[in-house]
Every structure is written in C-alpha cells, then in structure tokens.
C-alpha positions as CSV (number, residue, x, y, z in Angstrom):
1,M,10.9,-23.1,8.1
2,I,9.1,-20.3,10.0
3,R,12.5,-19.4,11.3
4,H,14.1,-18.6,8.0
5,F,10.8,-16.9,7.3
6,F,11.5,-14.5,9.7
7,V,15.4,-14.4,9.0
8,W,14.2,-13.5,5.3
9,L,12.1,-10.9,6.5
10,C,14.7,-9.4,8.8
11,L,16.9,-8.9,5.9
12,F,13.6,-7.2,3.9
13,T,13.2,-4.7,6.5
14,V,16.6,-3.5,7.0
15,W,15.6,-1.2,4.0
16,S,12.7,0.0,6.1
17,F,14.5,1.1,9.2
18,S,17.1,3.0,7.3
19,F,14.3,5.2,5.6
20,L,12.6,5.3,9.0
21,S,15.9,7.0,10.6
22,A,15.3,9.7,7.7
23,Q,11.7,10.1,8.6
24,Q,12.8,10.8,12.2
25,R,15.1,13.3,10.9
26,D,12.5,15.0,8.8
27,P,9.0,14.7,10.1
28,K,7.5,15.7,6.9
29,A,9.3,13.1,4.5
30,V,6.7,11.2,2.7
31,H,7.5,7.4,2.4
32,R,5.8,4.9,-0.1
33,P,3.9,2.0,1.4
34,H,5.6,-1.0,2.5
35,T,5.6,-3.5,-0.3
36,L,3.2,-5.9,1.7
37,S,0.6,-3.0,1.7
38,A,1.0,-2.7,-2.1
39,I,0.6,-6.3,-2.5
40,G,-2.7,-6.1,-0.2
41,Q,-4.0,-3.1,-2.3
42,A,-3.2,-4.9,-5.6
43,Y,-5.5,-8.1,-4.6
44,E,-8.3,-5.7,-3.2
45,E,-8.4,-3.7,-6.3
46,G,-8.5,-7.1,-8.0
47,R,-5.2,-6.8,-10.1
48,I,-3.8,-9.9,-8.7
49,S,-5.5,-13.2,-7.6
50,L,-5.5,-14.8,-4.2
51,D,-2.8,-17.2,-5.0
52,Q,-0.6,-14.5,-6.3
53,K,-1.4,-12.6,-3.1
54,V,-0.3,-15.3,-0.6
55,L,2.5,-16.1,-2.7
56,Y,3.9,-12.6,-3.1
57,Q,3.6,-12.2,0.6
58,F,5.8,-14.9,1.1
59,Y,8.3,-13.5,-1.8
60,A,8.4,-10.2,-0.5
61,V,10.1,-11.8,2.6
62,Q,12.1,-14.7,0.8
63,Q,12.6,-14.1,-2.6
64,P,11.9,-10.4,-3.5
65,D,13.5,-10.8,-7.1
66,M,10.3,-12.9,-8.0
67,L,7.9,-10.2,-7.4
68,P,6.5,-7.9,-10.4
69,G,8.2,-4.9,-10.9
70,G,5.8,-2.7,-9.6
71,L,5.4,-4.5,-6.1
72,R,9.0,-5.0,-5.2
73,P,10.3,-3.7,-2.0
74,D,10.2,-0.2,-1.5
75,A,11.1,2.3,1.4
76,G,8.4,1.8,3.6
77,S,7.9,1.6,7.6
78,P,9.1,-1.5,9.4
79,V,7.3,-4.8,9.6
80,K,5.0,-4.1,12.9
81,C,3.4,-7.4,13.1
82,G,3.8,-11.0,11.4
83,T,0.5,-11.9,12.0
84,P,-1.2,-11.0,8.7
85,F,1.4,-13.2,6.7
86,L,0.7,-16.1,8.6
87,L,-3.1,-15.3,8.8
88,A,-3.5,-15.0,5.1
89,Y,-2.0,-18.4,4.3
90,R,-4.0,-20.4,7.0
91,R,-7.2,-18.8,6.3
92,H,-6.8,-19.3,2.6
93,R,-5.2,-22.7,2.2
94,D,-8.3,-24.6,1.3
95,Q,-9.0,-21.9,-1.6
96,L,-5.5,-21.9,-3.0
97,Q,-4.4,-24.1,-6.1
98,P,-2.3,-27.1,-5.1
99,P,0.8,-25.6,-7.0
100,T,0.7,-22.5,-4.6
101,V,0.4,-24.7,-1.6
102,A,3.3,-27.0,-2.5
103,E,5.6,-24.0,-3.4
104,I,5.0,-22.3,0.2
105,E,5.1,-25.9,2.2
106,S,7.8,-27.4,0.0
107,A,10.1,-24.4,1.4
108,G,9.0,-25.3,5.0
109,M,8.0,-22.1,5.7
110,M,4.7,-23.1,7.3
111,T,5.7,-26.8,8.9
112,H,8.6,-25.9,11.3
113,T,7.6,-25.8,15.0
114,V,9.8,-23.5,17.0
115,Q,11.0,-24.6,20.5
116,A,9.8,-23.2,23.3
117,G,12.2,-21.4,25.3
118,T,14.2,-23.1,28.1
119,E,12.8,-21.2,30.9
120,T,9.3,-19.7,32.0
121,Y,8.2,-17.1,34.5
122,T,4.5,-16.6,35.3
123,S,3.0,-13.0,35.4
124,P,2.2,-11.5,38.5
125,T,-1.5,-12.2,37.9
126,G,-1.1,-15.7,36.7
127,R,-2.3,-15.3,33.4
128,F,0.5,-15.3,31.2
129,L,3.3,-17.9,30.9
130,I,6.5,-16.3,29.6
131,H,8.7,-18.7,27.9
132,Y,12.3,-17.4,27.4
133,T,15.9,-18.2,27.0
134,T,19.1,-16.6,28.3
135,S,21.4,-18.2,25.9
136,G,21.9,-18.5,22.0
137,D,20.0,-16.4,19.3
138,D,16.9,-16.0,21.2
139,A,18.3,-15.1,24.4
140,V,17.0,-11.8,26.2
141,P,19.0,-9.4,27.9
142,P,20.9,-10.7,31.0
143,A,20.1,-7.5,33.2
144,D,18.3,-8.2,36.6
145,S,18.5,-5.1,38.5
146,S,15.3,-5.1,39.9
147,G,12.0,-7.0,40.8
148,V,12.3,-10.8,41.0
149,E,15.6,-12.2,41.7
150,G,17.0,-14.5,38.9
151,I,14.1,-13.3,36.4
152,P,15.7,-11.0,33.7
153,D,14.2,-7.5,34.0
154,Y,13.3,-7.9,30.3
155,V,11.2,-10.9,30.8
156,E,9.5,-9.1,33.8
157,W,8.8,-6.2,31.2
158,V,7.0,-8.5,29.1
159,A,5.0,-10.3,32.0
160,A,3.8,-6.7,33.4
161,A,2.8,-5.4,29.8
162,A,0.7,-8.6,29.4
163,D,-1.1,-8.3,32.5
164,S,-1.7,-4.5,32.0
165,S,-3.0,-5.1,28.4
166,W,-5.3,-7.7,29.7
167,R,-6.5,-5.4,32.5
168,H,-7.3,-2.6,30.1
169,Q,-8.6,-4.2,26.9
170,V,-10.5,-7.1,28.9
171,G,-10.9,-6.2,32.6
172,T,-11.8,-2.5,31.9
173,L,-13.3,-2.3,28.2
174,G,-14.8,-5.7,28.0
175,Y,-13.6,-7.3,25.1
176,T,-13.8,-11.2,24.5
177,D,-11.2,-12.9,26.9
178,P,-8.7,-15.0,25.0
179,V,-6.8,-15.9,28.1
180,T,-9.0,-18.2,30.3
181,G,-9.6,-21.6,28.5
182,T,-7.7,-24.4,27.7
183,A,-4.4,-22.8,27.4
184,Y,-4.4,-21.0,30.8
185,P,-2.0,-19.4,31.7
186,Y,-1.7,-17.7,28.2
187,P,1.6,-18.7,26.3
188,V,4.1,-15.4,25.3
189,F,7.2,-16.5,23.7
190,I,10.3,-14.2,23.6
191,E,12.3,-14.8,20.3
192,N,14.5,-13.6,18.0
193,T,11.8,-12.4,15.4
194,G,14.6,-10.6,13.1
195,N,13.0,-6.9,12.5
196,I,9.3,-8.0,13.2
197,Y,8.2,-6.4,16.5
198,G,5.8,-9.5,17.0
199,Y,3.2,-12.0,15.7
200,T,0.3,-14.0,16.9
201,D,-0.6,-17.5,15.8
202,F,-2.9,-20.4,16.3
203,G,-1.7,-22.4,19.2
204,H,-1.6,-26.0,17.7
205,K,1.9,-25.0,16.4
206,R,3.1,-25.0,19.8
207,G,1.1,-27.6,21.5
208,Y,-1.6,-25.3,22.7
209,T,-4.5,-26.8,21.1
210,G,-7.6,-24.6,20.5
211,S,-5.7,-21.3,21.8
212,T,-3.5,-18.7,19.9
213,Y,0.0,-17.6,21.5
214,I,1.8,-14.5,21.0
215,V,5.5,-14.2,20.1
216,I,7.4,-10.9,20.9
217,H,11.1,-9.7,20.0
218,N,13.9,-10.8,22.2
219,N,15.6,-7.1,22.6
220,F,14.2,-4.4,20.6
221,E,17.6,-2.6,20.6
222,E,17.6,-1.6,17.2
223,F,13.9,-0.8,16.9
224,P,12.6,2.7,16.0
225,S,12.3,5.0,19.0
226,N,9.2,5.9,20.6
227,T,8.3,8.5,23.3
228,D,8.0,6.2,26.4
229,P,9.3,8.1,29.5
230,E,10.8,4.7,30.5
231,G,12.8,4.4,27.3
232,H,12.0,3.1,23.6
233,V,12.9,-0.6,24.6
234,K,10.1,-0.9,27.3
235,G,7.8,1.4,25.1
236,A,8.2,-1.2,22.4
237,I,7.6,-4.2,24.6
238,K,4.4,-2.5,26.0
239,V,2.8,-1.7,22.5
240,T,3.9,-5.1,21.1
241,V,2.2,-6.9,23.8
242,A,-0.9,-4.8,23.6
243,H,-0.9,-5.3,19.9
244,E,-0.8,-9.0,19.8
245,L,-2.9,-9.5,22.5
246,K,-5.8,-7.6,20.5
247,H,-5.0,-10.1,17.7
248,A,-5.5,-12.9,20.2
249,I,-8.6,-11.0,21.3
250,Q,-10.1,-11.0,17.8
251,Y,-9.3,-14.5,17.2
252,A,-11.2,-15.3,20.5
253,A,-14.3,-13.3,19.4
254,T,-14.4,-14.3,15.6
255,R,-11.8,-16.9,14.8
256,W,-10.5,-14.4,12.4
257,E,-13.3,-15.1,10.1
258,G,-15.0,-12.7,7.8
259,E,-13.2,-10.0,6.3
260,S,-11.0,-9.5,9.6
261,D,-7.6,-10.0,7.7
262,R,-8.6,-6.5,5.8
263,W,-8.6,-4.5,8.9
264,A,-7.0,-6.4,11.8
265,E,-3.8,-4.4,11.9
266,M,-5.6,-0.8,12.1
267,D,-7.4,-2.6,15.2
268,A,-4.4,-4.0,16.9
269,T,-2.4,-0.8,16.5
270,L,-5.3,1.2,17.8
271,M,-4.9,-0.7,21.0
272,E,-1.4,0.3,21.3
273,E,-2.6,4.0,22.1
274,V,-5.6,3.2,24.0
275,V,-3.4,1.1,26.7
276,Y,-0.1,3.1,26.4
277,D,-0.9,6.6,25.3
278,D,2.7,7.6,26.4
279,V,4.5,5.3,24.1
280,N,3.4,6.7,20.4
281,D,5.0,3.9,18.2
282,Y,2.3,4.6,15.8
283,Y,3.8,7.7,14.8
284,N,6.3,6.1,12.9
285,Y,3.6,5.0,10.4
286,L,1.6,8.1,9.7
287,N,4.1,9.5,7.0
288,S,3.5,6.3,4.8
289,S,2.2,8.0,1.2
290,S,-0.6,5.7,1.6
291,S,-1.7,7.1,4.8
292,I,-4.9,9.5,5.1
293,F,-2.6,12.6,6.0
294,R,-0.6,12.0,3.0
295,N,-3.0,10.4,0.3
296,P,-6.6,11.3,1.2
297,Q,-7.8,11.0,-2.2
298,D,-7.3,7.6,-2.7
299,S,-9.5,4.6,-1.8
300,F,-8.5,3.2,1.3
301,Y,-10.0,0.3,3.7
302,P,-9.1,1.2,7.2
303,G,-6.8,-1.8,7.8
304,S,-3.2,-0.8,7.9
305,Y,-1.0,0.4,10.6
306,Y,-1.2,3.9,8.9
307,H,-4.8,4.0,9.1
308,V,-4.9,3.7,13.0
309,T,-6.0,7.6,13.0
310,W,-9.1,6.8,11.6
311,G,-9.9,4.2,14.3
312,L,-8.7,6.9,16.8
313,F,-11.5,9.4,15.7
314,F,-13.9,7.2,16.7
315,E,-12.2,6.2,20.0
316,E,-11.8,10.0,20.9
317,K,-15.2,11.1,19.5
318,Y,-17.4,8.6,20.8
319,G,-15.4,7.2,23.6
320,P,-13.8,4.2,24.6
321,Q,-16.7,1.8,24.4
322,F,-17.4,2.6,20.8
323,W,-14.9,-0.2,19.4
324,V,-16.3,-2.8,22.1
325,E,-19.9,-2.2,20.4
326,V,-18.5,-2.6,17.0
327,W,-16.9,-6.1,17.9
328,K,-20.2,-7.0,19.5
329,V,-21.8,-6.7,16.1
330,L,-19.0,-8.4,14.3
331,Q,-19.0,-11.3,16.9
332,T,-22.9,-12.0,16.1
333,N,-22.1,-13.1,12.5
334,P,-18.5,-12.7,11.2
335,H,-18.9,-14.3,8.1
336,N,-21.8,-11.9,6.8
337,I,-20.9,-8.6,8.4
338,R,-18.3,-6.2,7.1
339,F,-16.3,-4.1,9.2
340,I,-18.1,-1.0,8.0
341,E,-21.5,-2.3,8.4
342,A,-20.5,-3.0,11.9
343,V,-19.5,0.8,12.4
344,Q,-22.7,1.9,10.6
345,A,-24.8,-0.4,12.8
346,V,-23.2,1.1,16.1
347,L,-24.0,4.8,14.5
348,E,-27.5,3.4,13.9
349,H,-27.8,4.2,10.1
350,T,-25.8,4.9,7.2
351,Q,-26.3,8.8,6.9
352,A,-25.0,9.0,10.3
353,F,-21.7,7.1,9.1
354,G,-21.5,9.4,6.1
355,R,-21.5,12.3,8.7
356,A,-18.9,10.8,10.8
357,Y,-16.7,9.9,7.9
358,T,-16.6,13.4,6.8
359,E,-15.9,14.6,10.1
360,S,-13.2,11.9,10.5
361,Q,-11.5,13.4,7.3
362,L,-11.9,17.2,8.7
363,W,-9.9,15.9,11.9
364,H,-7.3,14.7,9.7
365,F,-7.4,18.0,7.4
366,A,-6.8,19.9,10.8
367,S,-3.8,18.4,11.8
368,G,0.1,18.8,11.5
369,A,2.0,21.8,12.6
370,D,0.5,24.2,10.0
371,R,-3.1,23.4,10.1
372,S,-3.8,22.3,13.8
373,P,-6.5,24.7,15.4
374,P,-5.9,25.1,19.4
375,D,-9.7,23.5,20.0
376,Y,-10.7,20.7,17.2
377,G,-9.5,17.6,16.3
378,F,-7.2,15.0,17.6
379,E,-5.8,15.0,20.8
380,E,-2.2,14.5,19.5
381,R,-2.8,16.3,16.2
382,L,0.3,18.7,16.5
383,N,2.5,15.4,16.2
384,Y,0.9,14.1,13.1
385,P,1.8,14.9,9.6
386,D,0.5,18.0,7.7
387,P,-2.5,16.8,5.3
388,A,-1.8,16.9,1.4
389,I,-4.1,19.7,-0.1
390,H,-5.9,18.4,-3.4
391,T,-7.2,22.1,-4.5
392,S,-6.4,25.6,-3.2
393,F,-8.9,28.6,-3.8
394,F,-8.0,31.9,-3.9
395,G,-10.9,34.2,-2.8
396,M,-14.2,33.7,-4.3
397,D,-13.7,30.7,-6.9
398,S,-15.5,27.7,-8.5
399,L,-15.1,24.4,-10.1
400,T,-16.9,24.6,-13.5
401,T,-16.2,20.9,-14.3
402,P,-17.1,17.8,-11.8
403,V,-14.5,16.5,-9.8
404,S,-14.4,12.6,-9.4
405,I,-13.8,11.0,-5.9
406,D,-13.3,7.6,-5.2
407,P,-14.8,5.3,-2.7
408,L,-13.7,5.9,0.8
409,A,-11.6,9.0,0.0
410,A,-11.5,12.9,0.3
411,N,-10.4,15.6,-1.4
412,Y,-8.5,18.4,0.9
413,I,-9.3,22.0,-0.2
414,E,-7.7,25.1,1.1
415,V,-9.3,28.7,0.7
416,N,-7.6,31.9,1.0
417,P,-9.7,34.8,1.9
418,A,-7.6,37.1,-0.3
419,F,-9.1,40.6,-0.6
420,Q,-12.6,39.8,0.5
421,T,-13.3,42.6,3.2
422,E,-17.0,42.1,3.8
423,G,-19.7,39.8,3.6
424,A,-20.5,36.4,4.4
425,V,-18.9,33.0,3.4
426,R,-21.6,30.9,1.0
427,V,-20.6,27.6,-0.4
428,E,-22.8,26.1,-3.1
429,F,-22.3,22.3,-3.4
430,S,-23.8,19.9,-6.3
431,R,-23.0,16.1,-5.8
432,S,-23.8,13.0,-8.1
433,A,-24.8,11.1,-4.9
434,S,-25.9,11.4,-1.4
435,H,-22.7,9.7,-0.1
436,I,-20.6,12.7,-1.3
437,G,-20.3,15.0,1.9
438,M,-18.7,18.1,2.8
439,G,-17.2,19.8,5.8
440,L,-15.8,23.1,6.7
441,I,-13.3,24.5,9.2
442,A,-12.8,28.3,9.4
443,Y,-9.3,29.6,11.2
444,L,-10.4,32.7,12.5
445,K,-8.5,35.7,13.3
446,D,-8.8,35.7,17.0
447,G,-7.1,32.3,17.2
448,R,-10.6,30.2,17.2
449,S,-11.6,27.7,14.8
450,E,-15.2,27.0,13.7
451,Q,-16.6,23.8,11.8
452,A,-19.7,22.9,9.9
453,I,-20.4,19.3,8.6
454,I,-22.9,19.1,5.6
455,S,-24.8,15.8,5.0
456,G,-28.2,17.3,3.4
457,G,-29.7,13.9,3.6
458,E,-30.7,12.9,0.0
459,A,-30.5,16.4,-1.6
460,L,-27.9,16.6,-4.4
461,V,-27.8,20.5,-4.6
462,L,-27.0,22.2,-0.9
463,A,-25.7,25.4,0.2
464,E,-24.0,26.2,3.5
465,Q,-24.0,29.6,4.9
466,P,-22.2,29.4,8.2
467,S,-22.2,32.4,10.3
468,W,-18.7,33.5,9.2
469,E,-17.8,36.8,7.8
470,W,-14.9,36.9,5.7
471,N,-13.1,39.7,7.4
472,N,-13.1,37.6,10.7
473,I,-11.3,34.7,8.7
474,E,-7.6,33.9,8.2
475,R,-8.2,30.9,6.1
476,M,-10.4,28.2,5.7
477,G,-10.3,24.7,4.9
478,I,-12.9,22.3,2.9
479,V,-13.0,18.6,2.9
480,V,-15.1,16.7,0.5
481,T,-15.6,13.2,1.2
482,N,-17.0,9.8,-0.3
483,S,-18.3,7.4,2.4
484,S,-19.5,4.7,0.2
485,E,-17.4,1.4,0.2
486,D,-17.7,0.7,-3.5
487,S,-19.2,3.7,-5.5
488,S,-17.4,6.5,-6.9
489,G,-18.9,10.2,-7.3
490,S,-18.4,13.5,-8.4
491,Y,-19.0,16.9,-7.2
492,R,-18.7,20.9,-8.0
493,M,-18.4,23.5,-5.7
494,K,-18.6,27.4,-5.5
495,V,-17.0,29.7,-2.6
496,I,-18.8,33.1,-3.0
497,T,-19.3,35.8,-0.8
498,N,-22.8,37.0,0.2
499,I,-24.1,40.0,1.7
500,P,-27.8,39.7,2.8
501,E,-30.2,42.5,1.3
502,L,-33.2,41.2,3.0
503,T,-34.1,39.0,6.2
504,H,-34.9,35.7,5.1
505,L,-36.2,32.3,6.4
506,G,-35.2,29.3,4.3
507,Q,-36.6,26.1,3.9
508,N,-35.2,23.4,6.0
509,Y,-32.9,20.7,4.4
510,P,-33.4,17.9,4.2
511,N,-37.3,17.9,4.1
512,P,-38.9,15.8,4.9
513,F,-36.0,14.9,7.5
514,N,-35.5,11.7,10.2
515,L,-33.1,12.8,13.0
516,R,-31.7,16.1,12.0
517,T,-32.4,18.9,9.6
518,T,-30.7,22.4,8.9
519,I,-32.9,25.7,9.1
520,P,-31.1,28.4,7.0
521,F,-32.0,32.1,7.4
522,N,-30.3,35.3,6.9
523,L,-30.4,39.1,8.8
524,H,-29.6,42.1,6.7
525,R,-28.9,43.8,9.9
526,E,-28.1,43.1,13.6
527,S,-31.1,42.1,15.4
528,H,-32.4,40.1,18.5
529,V,-33.5,36.9,17.2
530,Q,-35.7,34.1,18.3
531,L,-35.8,30.9,16.4
532,K,-38.6,28.5,17.8
533,V,-40.4,25.3,16.7
534,Y,-43.9,24.1,17.3
535,D,-46.1,21.4,16.7
536,V,-49.3,22.0,14.8
537,L,-51.3,22.9,17.8
538,G,-48.9,25.7,18.1
539,R,-47.4,24.4,21.3
540,L,-43.5,25.1,21.7
541,V,-41.6,22.2,21.1
542,Q,-37.7,23.5,21.1
543,T,-36.2,27.2,21.1
544,L,-33.0,26.8,18.9
545,I,-31.8,30.5,19.3
546,D,-32.7,33.6,21.7
547,E,-30.0,36.1,21.4
548,T,-28.7,38.9,19.4
549,R,-27.1,38.1,16.1
550,P,-25.1,40.3,13.7
551,R,-25.9,40.6,9.9
552,G,-25.3,37.7,8.2
553,Y,-26.3,33.9,7.1
554,Y,-27.1,31.3,9.7
555,T,-27.5,27.5,9.6
556,P,-28.8,26.1,13.0
557,K,-29.4,22.5,13.2
558,F,-32.8,21.1,14.6
559,R,-32.4,17.6,16.3
560,T,-35.7,15.7,17.0
561,R,-35.1,13.9,20.2
562,E,-38.2,12.2,20.7
563,L,-40.7,13.7,18.6
564,S,-42.9,11.8,16.6
565,S,-43.9,11.9,12.8
566,G,-45.9,14.9,11.6
567,V,-45.9,18.6,10.4
568,Y,-43.9,21.2,12.6
569,M,-43.8,24.8,12.3
570,Y,-40.6,26.8,12.7
571,Q,-40.6,30.4,13.3
572,L,-38.2,33.4,13.0
573,V,-38.8,36.4,15.1
574,T,-36.5,39.8,14.5
575,D,-36.8,43.2,15.8
576,E,-38.6,43.9,12.6
577,E,-40.8,40.8,11.2
578,V,-42.0,37.4,12.1
579,L,-41.4,34.8,9.4
580,T,-42.8,31.1,9.7
581,R,-42.4,28.0,7.5
582,K,-43.7,24.1,7.7
583,M,-41.4,21.2,7.7
584,T,-42.3,17.6,7.9
585,L,-40.6,14.7,10.5
586,I,-40.6,11.1,9.3
587,K,-39.4,8.4,11.4
C-alpha cells in the first residue's frame, strides 16, 4: 500500500537524517549520493534496465537487501520529494514487463487510496482546499494561537504558503496555472509521510479526475533545520509547498511527458529559493558527493536536488523570466524537445549555451569560504561548499598529455603564481572539439577579481591573454568544461608568462565570426590606446578602447549588435604606431 510505501521510506531515510546532523556540524563534510540517485544514474549510464530502475526504486524503500551491493542504502541526504518514485512507475507502467508490474502491484504499493482528512480549510484566496485531521497518525499540531479560531496554526501556515507560492509562480512569473480547472479549489492533503517532505501525484487516486494533488508532512518537527526567521517548521512548510506546486505546474504544462523525470527535481527545488529566499533548505543537499561543487569532473544531468545551483545560475544571471521561457519551449513539444535543447533555444544558439555552461562552472568554482570573491558569482556563494580541485599548477606549468573530460562535466584547476614577479598571464589551450570551453578567474591582491570566458568558436587552438600582471595576482582559477550532453573530449594547457617586446595587433578569433569575436593585442610599454572598428567604406562602427593602458596583453571582445554580414577593419592606435587588420562577419 502507498501508506506502507512511505512507512518503509521513513525507515530508510533514518540513516539520512543522522548523517545530515553531522553535515550541519561540519559544513565541509562530503556525503555520498542517496541510493535513489545512484539508481537513476545507473539507468542513465545504461548499467541497468528500465524495469530494474523502477523495481530498485521500490526495493530501496521497502526491501533494501534485494538491491545489488553497489546500490544499497548509503549516507545520503533526506528524501526531499516522493514524486519521482510515483512518477517513474506511472509513466513507464506500459513499458514494463508483466512480472515487474505484477511484483509492484501485488505488494499493494500503487493500489491503495489513502483516505482524505476529516476536516478541510479553504485558503484565504479560495484557490486551495486543505485536508487535515486532528487525531491519529496524520494529526497536525493542535496549537491555535493566531488567525482563524478553530483552525490549527499549522493548517493556516500551509494555506498561506499555498497562496503565496501560487501568487509568485503563476501570478507574478506566469507559469502554467495548475489550480483553475476541474479540481478547483486545488487539493492539498496534510498527512504523516514518514521522512519525506511531500509529494505530488495524479488526482484520480483521490477522486480529482484530471488534476494533480499535493501531500505534505503533518509536523516537520524532526526534519533538518533551515534558516527561516520564523522557525524551521514553518520554513519546511513553505519550501515543500513551493516545491510541490512546481511539480503540479510541470504536470499542467507537459503532463510530465518527455524527459521531465530526469530534471523535475532540480526545477522544483529551484522554486523553493525563488519563492522563499530566506529559508535555504536547499543548503542541506549541496554537500552530496554528486553535487557540482563536490564532483564537477563527473558527468551530470541537471536534475537532482543537489544540482539546484546550476538552475540558480541561470536565474541569477539572466533574470526570473529565463526559466519561464524555457518552459514555454518545452510546452510546445514535450516529447521531442530535450531539456538542454530548450535552454539552448532560449539562449538562441549552441555556442551561447557553451559559454553559459562555462560561466556556470566558474560561478561554482568561485564559491565557498575559501574561494568566494567579493564581486562575482552566486549571491549566497559564501554559504556553499568549497569546490573540489582537479589539478593544481605552481607558477608556469603545462599539461604535457591530453586530459579527458566527460560530457556535461568540468575540471577545476588552481594556479599559484609562485615566484612570478613580472610579465603577464598567458594561457594556451588546445582542445579536441569546440564544445570544450575554458573560464579564468584572477584573485587580485587589491581584493578584486576579474574573469574571462573563452569560447573560441570552432577553433581548436586558443590563447587567452587577459590584462593580468602576475605581480598583481594572489591566485588564479581555471575551469575547463564540456558542454556536450553525449560527447567526451580532451584538452591540453599551458600557463606561462609573457613580457611583450613589441606592440602587436593579432588576428581576431574566431574569424569569420557571428555574434562576437576577440581582438588580441599587446603593448610593449604604457601608451594611450584607441581600438576602433570600421566598415569597408571607412565609417566608424564602434570604439572599443580609448584610454591609457599599461604594458601587457589584452583581449577585448567585439559584439556585432545589428551589423550586417561583410568585411570590417579594426585599428589599433598607440602613441607610437597605427596597426590595422581585417575581419569577416557572417550571419
């Protein structure tokens, strides 16, 4: 029975909470991924079949001893949401072998209808109907110190969170409304769900044909802490309702079709932070060994709780409408448009995604107590784990053999300036494919930081010469990324010192180019510099630089704006000479 399903899940997650307490005592502690995540990863990698995936998910919460040794319960984070377990079975039931279906349904896990609470309360907006009980295992805390007399405070908190979450996600951001329809007002059930925060399921199990419904825990008293100023119980209510309402929105938009089961949890966890920024329950999941911070070098598909910061990067970088637009793309054809393809569509093209992916990894590198600069990256980066470093360079160094990098992964490299006292930073980078990218961050001695993202178009051999002098750098970080979903790659790198002996204007790269290009130049002594772009008729198109610059190497970017295809001239004017080159814009 479903109730038995959640009771077993409660027993299973007892391990998780004991280890989470240790995490809270030691924020740097690394935790292995939850066994359910390991099962999902095994399926994505082709090591187990769909039938095995679905069965193993239920074994994990009912009969752990039946799992293969490498997938048995481990010290992971608590179960945030029960929706994936229910969704996996309901979505794939027709694809499963009859013995698999028979084994699951003979145990009664998918057939029992849990009775609704004996009392109801309509939220202040009238959009939500809260079902609850004041007796038995599902009873809510009896306190009734404020609000509507005769309605437990806990019930009113749930109703307020539902109204607030709808107002932000649907009313303000414009996501698909899951509330107005045949099930109006929308049903929310408060029950003892063991150690699961909550779940969302199809409504026909509760008599709400054509709709979903939400179930959340009935007290949250022993759940992990959060930072809500009103207390962790109220905080848990807020983020659980926001999370599960986003699952309902997903269903209303796409009926959970396509590959939504792979990334729905990241999307729903993101909404917790978007709606309730003060709660920060998601901090509890970022120390998983499968998170981007702890294990960037392994392939990941951004779908789990601990990948929420990947979604948060796009939210903070591009604004709150970014994911709304992604959902509009997904909604047009959920069967045939993949999640990453929808992100690429909103960013307009694949190269833009590669650049954004590299920057997202650079934000993760620039997080934690040891590496957070004061002026770059996530808003809450100081509260995130320190990233795992793949390689450390000491002064001028190089990789003499190619280093492989998996799809949707990154290597984090730390560079110590050592005894370099003069000259400028130069990074030479060769790669096997254009989807291998690189980002740099310099931690300067004056407390500032500067960043550079290298995309390079289709070129496979690149050089980055940021305007950074070694004697101004405390330390430097490099991320090498692979933004492909399915292709591995490799790279080699040199980190060297250059002291310009001549003033030089290099060829732009990429060339020809589309939306943007880099124009490298160097100065052998301090000079007033003008760098300008002209069309073939000699008309000024754009002034990129007009100021005094010290000796060094520079890589300014030129963005095409509304220019038409054709040949353009770029000119460097210093105190001593004038240098000119051609470049080609192709749209």
